[in-house]
Backbone as CSV, one residue per row, in Angstrom:
resi,resn,N_x,N_y,N_z,CA_x,CA_y,CA_z,C_x,C_y,C_z
1,UNK,-29.009,27.904,26.810,-28.225,26.859,26.184,-27.244,27.447,25.161
2,UNK,-27.728,28.335,24.295,-26.873,28.960,23.291,-25.739,29.742,23.941
3,UNK,-26.027,30.439,25.039,-25.004,31.205,25.745,-23.935,30.276,26.305
4,UNK,-24.335,29.123,26.836,-23.379,28.151,27.375,-22.473,27.636,26.268
5,UNK,-23.038,27.305,25.128,-22.231,26.832,24.003,-21.283,27.936,23.562
6,UNK,-21.787,29.145,23.461,-20.986,30.294,23.060,-19.812,30.491,24.014
7,UNK,-20.068,30.444,25.313,-18.996,30.628,26.306,-17.958,29.531,26.210
8,UNK,-18.382,28.278,26.030,-17.407,27.200,25.971,-16.599,27.275,24.678
9,UNK,-17.193,27.762,23.589,-16.424,27.952,22.365,-15.382,29.046,22.555
10,UNK,-15.763,30.120,23.210,-14.832,31.210,23.489,-13.712,30.717,24.391
11,UNK,-14.048,29.960,25.426,-13.033,29.417,26.332,-12.074,28.498,25.571
12,UNK,-12.621,27.665,24.703,-11.791,26.758,23.896,-10.836,27.564,23.011
13,UNK,-11.357,28.599,22.353,-10.524,29.400,21.459,-9.449,30.155,22.235
14,UNK,-9.781,30.625,23.425,-8.767,31.282,24.263,-7.652,30.302,24.616
15,UNK,-8.017,29.071,24.945,-7.012,28.055,25.259,-6.148,27.761,24.039
16,UNK,-6.765,27.732,22.865,-6.014,27.470,21.635,-5.025,28.594,21.356
17,UNK,-5.474,29.836,21.505,-4.583,30.980,21.302,-3.398,30.885,22.258
18,UNK,-3.694,30.578,23.507,-2.645,30.457,24.515,-1.651,29.351,24.159
19,UNK,-2.165,28.198,23.764,-1.303,27.056,23.425,-0.428,27.363,22.210
20,UNK,-1.007,27.981,21.191,-0.247,28.308,19.985,0.840,29.341,20.294
21,UNK,0.495,30.343,21.079,1.454,31.379,21.440,2.610,30.792,22.246
22,UNK,2.285,29.954,23.211,3.328,29.350,24.038,4.220,28.431,23.215
23,UNK,3.645,27.708,22.262,4.451,26.841,21.401,5.426,27.675,20.567
24,UNK,4.950,28.800,20.054,5.826,29.682,19.276,6.928,30.259,20.157
25,UNK,6.591,30.657,21.373,7.597,31.200,22.305,8.658,30.155,22.631
26,UNK,8.230,28.923,22.835,9.183,27.858,23.141,10.112,27.601,21.964
27,UNK,9.580,27.716,20.752,10.416,27.532,19.568,11.466,28.638,19.471
28,UNK,11.095,29.831,19.890,12.047,30.943,19.859,13.156,30.778,20.890
29,UNK,12.808,30.295,22.069,13.788,30.242,23.149,14.354,28.853,23.387
30,UNK,13.832,27.857,22.719,14.292,26.487,22.926,15.502,26.163,22.074
31,UNK,15.885,24.913,22.134,17.017,24.469,21.321,16.625,24.553,19.848
32,UNK,17.617,24.646,19.001,17.369,24.800,17.564,16.607,23.600,17.017
33,UNK,15.594,23.898,16.253,14.848,22.846,15.575,14.822,23.161,14.092
34,UNK,14.816,22.117,13.284,14.742,22.317,11.844,13.399,22.946,11.506
35,UNK,13.414,23.920,10.640,12.170,24.551,10.218,11.536,25.442,11.267
36,UNK,12.333,26.047,12.129,11.811,26.893,13.206,10.907,27.991,12.652
37,UNK,11.337,28.632,11.568,10.547,29.720,10.997,9.174,29.210,10.546
38,UNK,9.145,28.094,9.869,7.873,27.521,9.403,6.984,27.142,10.586
39,UNK,7.582,26.628,11.637,6.831,26.238,12.829,6.172,27.460,13.471
40,UNK,6.945,28.519,13.654,6.421,29.737,14.276,5.355,30.375,13.388
41,UNK,5.591,30.390,12.085,4.599,30.935,11.151,3.288,30.167,11.241
42,UNK,3.377,28.853,11.331,2.161,28.034,11.457,1.413,28.362,12.745
43,UNK,2.135,28.580,13.838,1.487,28.947,15.105,0.770,30.290,14.966
44,UNK,1.427,31.252,14.312,0.807,32.562,14.112,-0.447,32.450,13.241
45,UNK,-0.387,31.624,12.220,-1.549,31.429,11.361,-2.693,30.787,12.137
46,UNK,-2.375,29.855,13.014,-3.407,29.224,13.839,-4.045,30.225,14.797
47,UNK,-3.234,31.129,15.352,-3.781,32.179,16.214,-4.735,33.054,15.399
48,UNK,-4.350,33.379,14.176,-5.214,34.168,13.298,-6.541,33.469,13.033
49,UNK,-6.502,32.158,12.840,-7.735,31.387,12.629,-8.622,31.429,13.876
50,UNK,-7.996,31.374,15.032,-8.772,31.464,16.276,-9.459,32.820,16.378
51,UNK,-8.752,33.885,16.015,-9.359,35.215,16.017,-10.538,35.276,15.042
52,UNK,-10.366,34.655,13.882,-11.450,34.640,12.901,-12.671,33.908,13.461
53,UNK,-12.437,32.781,14.123,-13.550,32.032,14.709,-14.214,32.828,15.826
54,UNK,-13.411,33.522,16.632,-13.987,34.377,17.671,-14.874,35.453,17.039
55,UNK,-14.441,35.982,15.909,-15.199,37.039,15.238,-16.537,36.548,14.708
56,UNK,-16.664,35.229,14.497,-17.963,34.703,14.066,-18.914,34.563,15.248
57,UNK,-18.362,34.554,16.458,-19.174,34.397,17.664,-19.584,35.728,18.276
58,UNK,-18.874,36.796,17.886,-19.130,38.105,18.497,-18.619,39.187,17.559
59,UNK,-18.816,40.428,17.934,-18.305,41.550,17.149,-16.777,41.493,17.089
60,UNK,-16.228,41.953,15.981,-14.771,41.921,15.802,-14.036,42.635,16.925
61,UNK,-14.582,43.753,17.370,-13.935,44.513,18.440,-13.847,43.679,19.717
62,UNK,-14.922,42.953,20.017,-14.937,42.113,21.215,-13.954,40.949,21.067
63,UNK,-13.870,40.377,19.856,-12.927,39.284,19.603,-11.490,39.764,19.789
64,UNK,-11.192,40.944,19.292,-9.848,41.506,19.458,-9.550,41.738,20.936
65,UNK,-10.539,42.248,21.655,-10.371,42.495,23.092,-10.068,41.190,23.835
66,UNK,-10.821,40.142,23.545,-10.602,38.845,24.199,-9.228,38.291,23.827
67,UNK,-8.862,38.402,22.557,-7.540,37.943,22.133,-6.425,38.687,22.838
68,UNK,-6.571,40.004,22.928,-5.555,40.815,23.607,-5.466,40.448,25.087
69,UNK,-6.609,40.242,25.731,-6.614,39.843,27.141,-5.925,38.495,27.325
70,UNK,-6.158,37.594,26.383,-5.529,36.263,26.463,-4.013,36.389,26.364
71,UNK,-3.537,37.160,25.398,-2.092,37.338,25.242,-1.485,38.082,26.427
72,UNK,-2.228,39.041,26.967,-1.769,39.763,28.153,-1.643,38.810,29.338
73,UNK,-2.596,37.922,29.477,-2.577,36.927,30.559,-1.342,36.044,30.445
74,UNK,-1.007,35.638,29.223,0.187,34.813,29.009,1.429,35.580,29.445
75,UNK,1.501,36.866,29.071,2.643,37.689,29.462,2.773,37.809,30.964
76,UNK,1.646,37.976,31.653,1.665,38.069,33.118,2.115,36.755,33.738
77,UNK,1.631,35.638,33.208,2.041,34.324,33.720,3.527,34.120,33.533
78,UNK,4.014,34.496,32.366,5.434,34.315,32.071,6.291,35.175,32.998
79,UNK,5.873,36.422,33.212,6.616,37.307,34.109,6.637,36.740,35.523
80,UNK,5.511,36.204,35.966,5.441,35.610,37.299,6.369,34.407,37.380
81,UNK,6.383,33.581,36.337,7.224,32.385,36.323,8.701,32.766,36.379
82,UNK,9.099,33.763,35.605,10.500,34.201,35.602,10.868,34.769,36.963
83,UNK,9.995,35.581,37.542,10.257,36.168,38.857,10.388,35.061,39.900
84,UNK,9.491,34.101,39.854,9.509,32.997,40.802,10.798,32.180,40.655
85,UNK,11.207,31.948,39.423,12.434,31.194,39.154,13.650,31.947,39.685
86,UNK,13.688,33.260,39.473,14.804,34.071,39.959,14.865,34.090,41.482
87,UNK,13.722,34.142,42.136,13.687,34.145,43.595,14.212,32.828,44.163
88,UNK,13.935,31.731,43.498,14.406,30.427,43.968,15.921,30.318,43.888
89,UNK,16.540,31.031,42.957,17.985,30.987,42.798,18.705,31.586,44.000
90,UNK,18.042,32.458,44.728,18.660,33.099,45.881,18.569,32.256,47.143
91,UNK,17.792,31.202,47.122,17.611,30.383,48.324,18.407,29.135,48.287
């Protein structure tokens, strides 16, 4: 039971990191919004809080590893999306 709760908390935190990162990326590449810097800073702070919560569930090294894997996954998804979008332009 404890392992199941632990896994779902980790999954939730990974989703939060992903959502915060994507929101910050959209603010960087989207249309100008008032307070863009404050918005991006808040997203970064939220990601930091997620890392802190992960560290309470496991060793810091493991939390960093999971966080890095999550951010790497986002980068791979984004690269795939851009590649897919570029391929559609040729058809």
